[in-house]
N, C-alpha and C positions, 0 to 999 in steps of 0.2 A: 371549878365545877366538873365533875366527872359524869358524862351521861352514861346510861345503861348501855350494855352491848347485848346483842342478841345474835346468835348464829345457829345454823343447822345445816344438815346435808341433805341435798336433792339431786336426782338425776333427771334432767329435761328429756326423758325419752319414756315411751308407753311401756306399760306392763307386757310382758309375754301371757299370750292367751293360750289355753289348753283348746285343740281344734275340735276336739269332740265333746266337751264340757265348757262352753264358752264363759260360764260364770267363774270358773277357776283360773286364777291368774299368779304370776309370779313375778316380782319386781324388786329392784335394789333400792333400799330406803335407809333412814336413819335410824342408828341402833346407837344412841348415846354419843353422837357425833361422829359416828364411823358409818361408811357403807357396808350394809349386810343384806342377804337375800332373805325375802319374806314371802309367804304365800298369802292369799286373800281369797275368800269364797264370798262372791257377791251375793249368793242366796242366803247364806247365814250372817253375814257381815263379820264373820271372824278373821283374824289375822294371825299367823305365827311366824316367829322368826326361825330360820332355817339353819343360817351359817353364823359363826362367831369366832372370827379370826382376829389375831393380834394385829394384822395390817388390814383388814378389810376385806371383802368381797364385792365383786362388781359384776361380772358376766354371769348370766343365769339364762335358763329356758325351761320349757314345761313340754313334754312329749304328748302323743295321743292317748298314753295310758294314765295320764295324770301324774308322772312322776317327775319330780324337780331335778334339774341338772344345775350344776355351778361348776365355775372354774376355780379351783383352789390354787391361788397364786402364792409364790414366795416373794420375797422382797426383790429378787432380781427379775420378776417378771415372768419366770417359768412356773409351770403347773400342770396339774392333771384334771380331768373332768371326775367329778363325784355325783351320785344320784342319792335320792330318798324319796319315798312315796310322799304324795301331797299332804296326808294327814300324819305324817311322822313315820317313825320305825328306824331300822338299822340304815347307817350311811355306808354306802358301799361304792368302791371304784366303778365308773362307767365302763371302762374296757380294762379289765386286770391284765397285768403284765406290760402294759405301754407306758415307757418312760416319759418323765416330764419334757416339756418343751414350751415356747412360747405360742399363745394362742393365733391360729392362722385359719379359722372358720369352723362353723358347727352346722349341721343340715339333717333334717329329718326326712326320710322317704315314707310315703304313704303305707308301704307294706312293713314298716317297723324297722327298716334297715337305717342305721345311722352313720354318717361320715362325720369326720373330723380332721381338721388340719392342725399340725404341730411344726413350729420352725425350731430347728436345732441348728448347732454351728455347720453341719454338713448340708443343710438345705431343708426344704420343706416336705413332709410326708403326710399323706393322707391315709387314715386308718378307716376301714369300712368293715361293719359288721353289726351285731345286735347287743342291746344293752345287757351288761352283765357277763358277756362272753368274751373271749379273746378274739379280737378283729384280725384281719388281714391287713398287711400294708401294702399299699400300691407302690410302684416305682417312685423314688424320690425326684424332686425337681430343685435345681440349683437357684439361688438368688431369692429375691422377695416376691414370693407367690402365695396366694390365699385361694382357699376353698370358698366359692360362691353359693353353690347348691349342689342337690343331688335331685335327679329326677324322680317323679312320683312312684315309679316302679323299680328305681334303684340301678337302671340299666346305664344312665349317664350321669356324669358329674361335670360341673363347669368350674373352671380354674381362671383366676384372673392375676394379671400382670399390670403394670404402668398402663394406663389408658393409650399411650402414644407408642408402646411397644409393639416390635414386629409381630409379636403373639400376644396382644392385649388379653385375648380370652381364648382358652383352649378347652375343648370339649374332649373328654376321655370316656372311655368304657369303664364299666364296673370291674375290670381286670387292669386298668391303667393303660390300655392301648390308645393312642391317638387316633379321634374321630374328624375332629376339625380345627384348625387355628385361625382365628380371626385377628387381622391386622387392625393396628391403632393407626400410628403415624400421622399423616396430615387429616385424618379422620378419627381422633380419639374415640375410644368405644369403653362403655362401661357394663357390666354384666348385672343384672338385676334378679335373676332367678328364673326357674322352670314354672310354667303354668301348672296350677293344681288339677287334680282330676286324670280321667282316663285318656287315651288317645295317644298319638304320636307326641314325644316330649317336644316342648316349644319354649325356648329360651328368650326372655325379655330382655333387651338391652337398650342403652341410651348411646346416640351418636352424635358428636359434633360435626356438622356439615357446613364448611365455610363459617358464617358468623352466628349459626343458629344451632339448635339442639333439638332432637328429633327422637321419637320411638323407633326401634327396630326389633326384629324377631329373627330368630335362627330355628330352622327344623332340618332334619337330616336329608330329606328330599329336595327342599327348595333353598336351602343355605341360608345367607344373610339376606333379609328382605326389609329394606327401611320403609318407614311410613311418613311421607313427606307432610301429609296434611296435618301431623302433630306438632310441627315445629314451632318452637318458642325463641324468643329473642335473648333469654338468659337461661342460666342453669335450672335444671329441675330433676327431681328424682322420682322414682315410679314404683308401685307395688301392685301386684295382682289382687284382684277380687277373687273370693273363693270360686266363682263360676268359670275362671279361667278363660274368659273372653274380654273383660274389662280391666281397666287399669286406672288406679288412683294417682294422679300427678300432684306433686307439690312443687311450686315453682317459687323460687327466691328471686324477687325483683326490686331493686332500689331499697333494700333494707325492710321489706316487707313480703308477705306470702299470699301467692294465689293458688288455689286448688281447684281441679277439675277431674272429669271422668272421662277417660278415653275409652270409647269403644271400637276394639280392633276389628271386629266383625263388619261393623256398619261404617267404619272410618269416619267417626264423629267425636268430638271434644266438647263436653257441656261444663260450663263454670259451675262450681259448688259453693254456695253461700256460707261463710263461715265468719267469725267476728273480726273486725279490722284490727290488724297488728301483726304478728309472727306466730307461725306454727311450727314449732321445732321438731315436731315428728308427726306424721299421720299415718294410718294404716286401716284398712278394710278389717272387720273383725269377722270370725267365723259365722256369726248369727246375723249377718248383714248389716249391722251398725257400722258407723266409723268412728275410731278412736284418735284423738290428736292432743297434743301439748300446746296450750295456747298462752300467750304471754303479750304485752305492750310495756310502754316506758313505765307505766304504774302499777301494772299487774304483775306479781311474781308468777313463773310458770306453772301451770297447773294441768293435770290431764282432765280431758273432757271426752264426751261423746256426743253425735249429732242428737241421738235419741233423748239426751239427759240423763240416762242411767249413770250410775257413780262409777268411778275408777279410784283405784288406790294410789297413796303417794301424792296426796294434794295438801301436804303440811305446809309447804311453803307459802300458802295463801295468808298467813298469819304475819309475814312480814311487813315491816312500816314502809312508807313511801315519802320521799323528800322532794321538794322542788317541783319545777314545770320543765316541760321537754318541747323542743322544737327541732326543726332542720334548716339547713341552708345550703346552697350551693355556691362555690367558689370558681368563678370564671378565670379565664387567662392561661389555663394548661394546655400544653402541646397536644393533648389526646382527649380534650374536653373537659368539662366542669367536674369539680370534687365534691362529692356529697358528704355532709357532715350532720351527725345527731348532736344537738347542744342541750345540755342540762343545766339549769341554774337553780340557785336557791330560792324559796318563795320569797317574794316581795323585795328581791333585789334589783338595784337601779343603778345604771352606769357601768363604767370599766371595774372588772373585778379581777382578783386572782383566778387563775384557769389552769386546768390540768388537760393536757393532751393524752387521753387513755388511748393507747395503741393497740389494736388488736393483733392477735397471732395468726399463724397460719404457715406460709402465706395464701394457701388457697382457703379463705375464710372471709367475712366480713361482719361489720357491725351491723345490727338489726335495730328495729322497733322493738325492745324487749326491756323487760326488767332486769338491770344489772346491778347485782349487790355491790360491787366496787364503786359503781357510779353513784348508787345510794350512799355509800358510806362517805364519799368525797363531798357530795352535795349536802348531806346531813351535817357535815362539818364546816359548810360555809364557803365551799369551792365550787367554782363553775367547772364543768366537764364537757370537752368536745371530743367526739369518737369519729375519726375520720376514715372513710372508705378510699383510701389510696389506690392508684393503679397496680394491678395484681389481684385486687380483692375480686371474690366471686359476687355474682348478683347483679353485675352491671354488663354481662356479654362477654363474648369470646375475645373481642378487640380490647376491652379494659383489662382483661384477666392477663393477655399477653403482652401488654405494653410495659415493657422494660427498657425503653430507649435510653435512658441515662444510667444504665448498668443495674446490678443486684444491689439491693438497699438504697442506692442513691436516687433512683426512680421514686420510690417511696418516700424517701426524707424530702425530696424536692417538694412532694404535695403536703407533707406536713409543714414546712417552711412557708409555703403559699397560703395554707388556710390559717397559719398563725398571723400571717400579715393581714388577711382578710377580716379576722375577728379583731384585732387591734383597730384597723381602720373603720371598723363598724362601731367600736365603742364598746364592744363586749368584753375585752381582756385588757387588763393593764400589761403594757409592754415590759415593765420590770418585773412581773410576776406572772409568768407563763413558765409551767412545770412539764415534764414529760414522765410517763408511767407506762410500763408495759411488761408483759411475762412472754417468755419463750421467744418467738419470732418478733413479738412486739418488743421484749427487751433487747433484741437485736438492733432494732430500729432506734430504741431510746439511746443505745450506747453509740451508734454511728451518727444520729443527729447531734448529740452532745459534743462529739469529737470535731465532727465537720463544719458546725455552725455554733460554736462556743458561745457567742455573745448573745444569743437569742433565748437562753434558758436559765430560770432562776433555780431549778432543783431538777433532778433526774433520779428516777427509781426504776431499776432493771431486775426483775425476778427470773431466775433460771433462763438467762439468756444465752444467745450465741455471741460468743465474744471475740473468738479468734477462728476464722473460717476454716484455715488449713488445718489446724490442729483439731477442730471439731470433726472434719471428716475422716481422719484416721482414727478416730475414738468412737465414732458414731455407729447406727445399726445399718444393715444392708439397704433397707428402703430409703433411709435419709441420704445415704451416699449416692443411690441412684438420683435422688432429687437434687442433690448439688451437682451431679455430672451434667444433669440436664440444664440447671440454672446457669452453671458456668462454662459448660461446653466442654468439659473434661475434668480431670482430677487435678489436685494441687500440683502434682510433678509436671502435667501436661499444659496447664494454663496458669503458672504461677501468679503472674501479674494481676489476672482477674480475681483471684482469691484475695491477694493483697490490698487490692483497691476496695474491695467490698467489705474487708475486715475492720471491725471496730478498733482491734489491736494497731493497726497502721495510724490510727488518729487518736489514739488514747492520751497521749501526752499533751493534746490541745484541750482536754477537757477543762472547764473552769467551773462549771457549775456544781454544787454541792450533790454528791453521787451517793446513793444506797445501792448497793449490789447484794442480792440474795441469791445464792446457789445450793444445789444439791449434792450430796456426795455419792448417790447412786443413780444420777441422771444419765441416761444413755442417748436421749435426744439433744441434750446440750451438756456435753460431758464435764465432769468437774475439772480435769486437765486443762481445758482450753480456757476455763476461768481463772485457773491459778496462773496461766501465762500472761493473761490480761492484767490481773492484779499485780504480779511481779513488775510489769511495766509501768503501772501506777506508782508502785512503791519507788522504783527506781528514777523515776521523774520527779518524785515529791508531789504528785497529784493528790489532793484531799480526797478521802473517800471512806465510806462506812460500809462494812461487810457483815453478813450473817450467814452462816452455813446450816444446812438442814441434813437431818441424817434419813434421807428419803430419796425417791425418785423424781421424774419429771411431772407424773401424775400422783394425784393425792386421793386416798379413800378415806383420810381421817381429818375431820373437821379443825380439829384443835390447831394443827399446823397453818391450814389456810388463815383461820382466825388471828393466829399470831402475827403471820406475815401482812394480812390486810391491816392490822392495827398499826403495826410499826410503819408501814408504807404511808398510811394517813396521817399520822403523826408528823413523820419526817416531811411529807409536802407540806402539812398545815404550817409548821413553824417557819419553813424557809419561804413560803408564799405569801404569808399574812405579817410575819414579824422578821423582816431581814436582819441577820445577825452573822457574825464571824463563825465560820465553820471550822470545827477542830476535828482531825483524824483521830479517833480514839483506839488506841491498841487495847486488846482484851487482856485480862488477866488469866493466865494459862489455866490456872485451876478453875475458872468459870466456864472455859469454852472446851469441853472434852472432844468436840467434833472436828478441830483443825486449828492450826497455828495462826491463821490469819483472820482478822475481822472480830466482830462483837457478836455475843450470842443473843438471840431473842430470848425473852423471858417467857418459857412455857414448858410444859413436860415433853420428854423426848417423844417423838411420834415418828412414824415410818409410812411411806408411800410406795407406789409400784408405777411402771410405766410398760407401755405395749409398743410393738413393733408390728404394724400391720398395714396392708395396701388397703385404701378404701374403694369399694365398688360403687362410687356415688360422685356425679360430677360436682355436688355441693360441698364435698370433703376434700376433692384434689386428686390429682394423678397418682400420687405417692403420699406417705404418710406425712402430715403436716406437723411443724413444731409447735403444737398446742396442746394444752392439757385435754383429757378425754372425759373428765368427771366433772360435773357442776357441783359446786359448793356454794351454798347460799350463805353469806355473811354481810350483815349491815352492822357497823361500827361507827355511829358518828361520835366525834369529839368536836365539842364546839369551845373549846379553850385551847389557846396555843402555849399557855402558861405553865401548863404541867410539865414536869421534867421527863426526858426521854429516859429509856433503860440504856 
């Protein structure tokens, strides 16, 4: 029996709203299984597709003149900004004459000035000017730098680096002269933007102070001013209300979201009633409403408003939901109990085949959300556990910085501990526990499979970090900075730390059937380090199955994600429900044009892209994390393990 398959593309973020006409919005939505940019007019109910790219389009904005902006990316992630009137018309370069680069920020001043950051091999350059005119380039900045915002009058700009950097946030004038340098260090600092409206420019920040996170502001006359009354015990992000006095706070705590309004004038924090579950994004709207993206374990992510007014991009609500959801805490860890979200097929009893679905990051966490991969696995008859191991966000600064057993090994120890707990509770069959992860989650999957080979019945690693040292030398500047922080230096400075944490070191010990899917144009988890890992498996005769994608780390085309999901689900279902001898299949070279190693997935050739950015948000991490940036909704239940694999 073959179950039907349904998949679509959605982005779990809010539409961009025109500040002068709040009914006019721009968003990235599904265009035949690919992310493209659309306009939507709430007053008329009409929607219009703006872009049509072979690779898809993700980044978009709308300015005060109701002009649509989008970042036209090539496959390597470089691109230029283009514009078009909201109602249509000619497509024009936003800044004529500006060469392509990697996206590094876009901000609009209230006087019509636009600032955009582009990262190129020689560093990051901020371009400042008006739409349709040739801008002036400010002095460049070396390393991973991002434009955060431009002040309403365009007199100041805020730039960000790693939250722990000596110059975590830099304020510069409109001609690029340094005005202030705000240090991170032991008190990490994230910039969130200038207050709207007139008056002296006021920059909103979030500061980690000891074990808490709190709001702070910066002005030229007072400098950095923390607000201790706003302290929270876990990470949060913040956005200005249009009045420039209040801030909307979205806090992640133990896999769920708390929302409040902070009044910076009165020094008060008022909780805001929202549905129980997770808010993946939330923002004050220009008309006084609050927009947010809501989801829980059985509700696909959809944009909503406090007023009940409609928003575009809610197509994911049509997706099916399978099984039941619960949560548990595993005691006995050196830094406290480990939190796990558990999903099981409806009506299931006793110990079952189970998949540990390992989240990426490392600066991320699993939430009470509708997860398409969870639904695909549970709909196919497998239980799923999502573990918020040490290093995850959403559990406070101490948990996030708990790496006592070393990079990777700390997280694997928590996975092993939770596995034992699930077996002890009678939830999981000890002979049928598998691993599955993407990006950093794929890294932990490979590391766990090699360091604890007797515990796993199957493993799936998609676009993983497989050799830490090789990855460092082929990765992006932001990820190199992250690795230097994690390991305490470069591979040449601390080679033993990179080797200890690398799945390559433990590759020959892997015993579980392994499926590894990698991407030829991946800059976050580069193909070269995967090839080194695969060569080690080949030399040692370790059975494995491989798929190569002609894409990057992030994907804007749903067909590729659907194909990977389908193959992963089939692989896990067959190995966990019907134990069988595993055969390493070598492909027919004529069937596999993208590489000499591995087996092709059966789908049309599709492409995707990747980004290299610094995140201005405690919920996202000090540096770019190894995780996809686009949400792809795919639900593929396969209820029979008898069907042949490709």
